[in-house]
C-alpha positions in Angstrom: 108.4 78.7 93.7 111.8 77.0 93.7 112.8 73.8 92.8 112.6 71.3 95.4 110.0 73.3 97.9 106.3 74.4 97.8 103.9 77.0 98.1 104.6 77.4 102.0 108.1 77.9 101.6 107.6 80.2 98.3 105.2 82.7 100.5 107.9 82.6 104.1 110.7 83.5 101.3 108.5 86.6 99.9 107.7 87.5 103.8 111.6 87.8 104.2 112.0 90.1 101.1 109.2 92.4 101.4 110.9 92.7 105.5 114.3 93.1 103.4 113.0 95.7 100.9 111.2 97.5 104.0 114.7 97.4 105.9 116.9 98.9 102.6 114.2 101.8 102.5 112.3 100.6 99.2 108.8 102.8 98.5 106.8 99.7 97.7 107.1 95.9 97.3 104.5 94.5 94.7 103.1 91.2 94.2 101.6 89.5 90.8 98.5 88.0 90.0 99.2 83.9 88.6 97.0 81.0 88.0 97.6 77.7 86.6 101.4 78.2 86.9 103.8 75.2 88.3 105.9 77.0 89.6 104.5 80.2 91.0 102.3 80.6 94.3 100.5 84.1 93.3 96.5 83.3 92.6 95.2 85.1 95.9 97.2 87.9 95.7 94.6 90.3 98.1 95.3 87.2 100.7 99.0 87.7 100.3 99.2 91.5 100.6 97.6 91.5 104.1 100.1 88.9 105.1 102.9 90.7 103.8 101.4 93.8 105.1 100.8 92.6 108.2 104.3 91.5 108.8 105.9 94.6 107.4 105.1 98.5 109.5 106.0 101.1 106.8 106.3 100.0 103.2 103.8 100.4 100.8 102.5 97.0 99.5 101.0 96.1 96.0 99.5 94.3 93.4 101.7 94.6 90.3 99.0 93.3 89.3 95.2 92.2 89.9 94.2 91.7 86.4 90.9 92.8 86.1 89.5 90.7 83.3 89.5 88.1 85.8 87.4 89.6 88.5 84.5 91.8 89.3 85.2 95.4 89.9 83.1 95.1 92.9 84.9 92.1 94.7 88.0 93.7 93.9 86.6 97.0 95.6 85.8 95.3 98.9 89.1 93.6 99.2 91.4 96.2 98.7 88.7 99.0 100.7 88.9 95.9 103.4 93.2 95.9 103.0 93.1 99.9 103.1 90.9 100.1 106.4 93.4 97.3 107.9 96.4 99.1 107.0 95.6 102.9 105.6 97.9 104.6 103.1 100.1 101.4 102.4 98.0 99.7 99.8 98.7 100.1 95.9 96.6 98.7 93.2 98.0 97.8 89.9 95.3 96.9 87.5 96.2 94.9 84.2 93.9 93.6 81.3 95.7 90.5 80.5 94.4 87.3 82.3 97.3 85.7 84.0 96.7 82.4 83.3 96.0 80.0 80.3 92.9 80.6 78.2 91.1 77.8 79.8 91.3 79.6 82.8 88.6 82.0 82.0 85.9 78.6 82.6 87.3 77.9 86.2 86.9 81.0 87.4 83.3 81.7 85.7 84.3 85.0 83.5 84.2 85.8 80.4 87.8 87.1 80.5 88.1 87.9 76.2 84.8 90.1 77.1 86.2 91.5 80.5 89.6 92.3 78.6 87.2 94.8 76.0 85.9 95.9 79.0 89.0 96.7 81.5 88.5 100.2 80.6 84.8 100.7 81.9 86.2 98.3 84.3 88.8 100.5 85.9 86.5 103.7 86.0 83.6 101.3 88.1 86.4 100.7 90.1 87.9 104.2 90.7 83.9 105.1 91.5 83.4 102.8 94.4 87.1 103.1 95.8 86.9 107.0 95.6 83.3 106.6 98.0 81.3 108.1 94.7 79.1 104.9 94.1 76.0 106.1 95.8 76.3 109.5 93.8 76.6 107.7 90.4 73.8 105.2 91.0 75.4 102.3 91.7 72.8 100.1 93.1 74.8 98.1 95.3 77.9 100.2 97.3 80.6 97.8 98.4 81.2 97.7 102.4 84.4 98.3 102.6 84.9 99.5 99.6 85.4 103.2 99.7 89.8 103.3 100.2 91.2 107.0 100.0 94.7 105.7 100.7 94.9 103.3 97.7 97.3 104.3 94.8 95.6 102.8 91.9 97.9 102.4 88.8 97.7 101.0 85.3 99.9 98.1 84.3 101.0 97.7 80.6 103.5 95.9 78.5 102.1 97.9 75.0 100.8 101.1 74.1 97.1 100.5 75.3 97.7 101.1 79.0 99.6 104.0 78.6 96.8 105.7 76.1 94.0 104.8 79.1 96.3 105.8 82.0 97.0 108.9 80.3 93.3 109.6 79.4 92.4 108.7 83.5 95.4 110.8 84.5 96.7 107.8 86.6 100.3 106.3 87.5 102.0 104.1 84.7 103.9 101.4 85.3 106.0 99.7 82.0 106.5 95.9 82.3 110.2 97.1 80.2 111.5 93.7 82.3 109.8 91.6 80.3 108.9 93.6 76.9 111.1 96.2 76.6 110.5 96.4 72.4 107.4 99.3 72.9 109.4 101.1 76.2 110.1 104.0 74.4 106.9 104.4 72.5 104.5 103.8 75.5 106.4 106.3 77.5 105.9 109.0 74.8 101.8 107.8 74.3 101.4 108.5 78.3 102.7 112.1 78.7 102.1 113.2 75.4 98.4 112.3 76.2 98.4 112.6 79.8 95.3 114.6 80.9 95.1 116.2 84.7 92.5 114.6 87.0 91.9 114.9 91.0 94.6 112.0 91.5 97.6 113.1 89.5 98.2 116.3 88.1 101.0 115.5 86.1 101.8 111.9 84.6 103.7 109.9 87.1 105.6 106.9 85.4 107.3 103.5 87.0 109.3 101.4 84.7 110.2 97.7 85.8 113.7 96.2 85.2 115.3 93.4 85.6 118.0 94.2 88.5 120.2 91.4 89.9 123.4 92.8 91.7 126.5 91.1 93.7 129.9 92.0 94.9 130.8 91.6 90.9 129.7 91.3 87.4 130.8 88.0 86.8 128.5 87.0 90.3 125.5 88.4 89.2 125.9 87.1 85.6 126.0 83.6 87.4 123.2 84.6 89.5 120.9 85.9 86.7 121.2 82.2 85.0 118.2 81.5 87.1 116.1 84.3 85.5 117.5 83.5 82.1 116.6 79.6 82.5 113.1 80.5 83.9 112.3 83.3 80.8 113.6 80.4 78.3 111.0 77.9 79.6 107.9 80.4 79.6 108.7 81.7 76.2 108.8 77.9 75.0 105.9 76.7 77.0 107.5 74.7 79.5 107.3 77.2 83.0 108.1 75.4 86.0 109.7 75.6 89.2 112.8 78.1 89.6 115.9 76.8 88.6 119.5 76.9 90.0 121.8 78.7 88.3 124.2 77.3 85.5 127.7 78.6 84.8 127.6 79.6 81.1 123.8 79.1 80.4 123.7 81.2 77.3 126.5 79.5 75.4 124.3 76.0 75.5 121.0 77.7 73.7 120.5 77.9 70.2 120.5 81.4 68.3 117.1 82.0 68.6 116.6 82.1 72.4 120.2 83.8 72.8 118.7 86.5 70.5 115.2 86.6 72.8 117.6 87.2 76.1 120.1 89.4 74.5 116.7 91.6 73.4 115.8 92.3 77.5 119.1 94.2 77.9 117.8 97.4 77.5 115.7 96.5 80.4 118.1 94.8 82.4 121.1 95.6 85.1 123.1 92.9 85.9 126.5 93.3 88.2 128.4 95.0 90.8 127.0 98.1 92.7 129.0 100.1 89.8 127.4 98.4 86.9 123.7 98.5 88.5 124.3 102.2 89.4 125.2 102.9 85.2 122.7 101.3 84.0 119.6 101.8 86.2 120.8 105.6 85.6 120.6 105.0 82.1 117.0 104.0 82.0 116.0 107.1 84.2 117.5 109.3 81.7 115.9 107.3 78.8 112.4 107.6 80.0 112.4 110.4 82.6 110.4 107.6 84.7 109.8 108.8 88.3 110.5 105.3 89.8 112.0 102.3 89.2 110.3 98.9 89.7 113.2 96.2 91.0 112.4 92.8 89.4 114.7 89.7 89.6 114.7 86.2 90.4 117.6 84.3 92.1 117.5 80.9 93.2 119.0 81.6 96.8 117.0 83.9 98.6 120.0 85.6 101.0 121.9 86.3 97.4 118.4 88.0 96.4 118.2 89.9 99.6 121.4 90.7 99.3 120.6 91.6 95.5 118.0 93.8 96.8 120.4 95.8 98.9 123.2 96.6 96.8 120.6 97.9 93.8 119.6 100.5 96.6 123.1 101.6 97.5 124.0 102.0 94.3 121.3 103.9 93.3 121.6 105.9 96.6 125.1 106.9 95.5 
């Protein structure tokens, strides 16, 4: 949600973004799960996914992700089985181990998220059984209906080595959140590729890397737009999350050294600039990781500028 707007406008902007991504030729559009965040209308992920799928035609719509410790695998199977029945072969299910909320959120959702995080591998395996229609063979006492969803692509998400090892062990696609946690990128990629076990889902590793990507007609314009993202990141890391602020000229010059260093540490997974700059920096990430897909993430205050950024990024890579 931007400063000055509420959930309705934010969700309308998200719908327009998904439509613009489809028109530009993107493969998939993902939304995340967040709870109790004053600037994010992202608590009912599967509900919003259904709306986005209904307002697009071909692009895959996904959760990037569902924070599984918050939920029963049975309920997620019901939700995504329903989505797959409504929009066959268009639904992605990215699974994360973090709660996506403050620690006290566990009380509000009646779940022990700490112990649920420890059960994450078992919960993922249970969810796979439901979605693959193997619940009866596995001796499940109850079978979700809808629940079998052969068209749903399941991904393991991560910003550390845990998800890399789990995705490799299960033979699932892996998406690494380099856009906010680039420090372990190379180690996580190596762990995933080196330990990958072929499965019925995948014969070989499939890696996605998320980058912060903001495009404009010039480097200077893009850097100015990116000050919105910088402000939001600093606010979150300093315990002051809020709505998305407008850009501020020379924002980094106003920051103390520690905050500037924090932002500079994200530079390896950041592409901000003109089409030529995006092409070079995204290409560098692909060469570094061998990623089959790049997920573009980047909050821009002006919705029209964000749509233009999506178009520029796609055109830059295609060129």
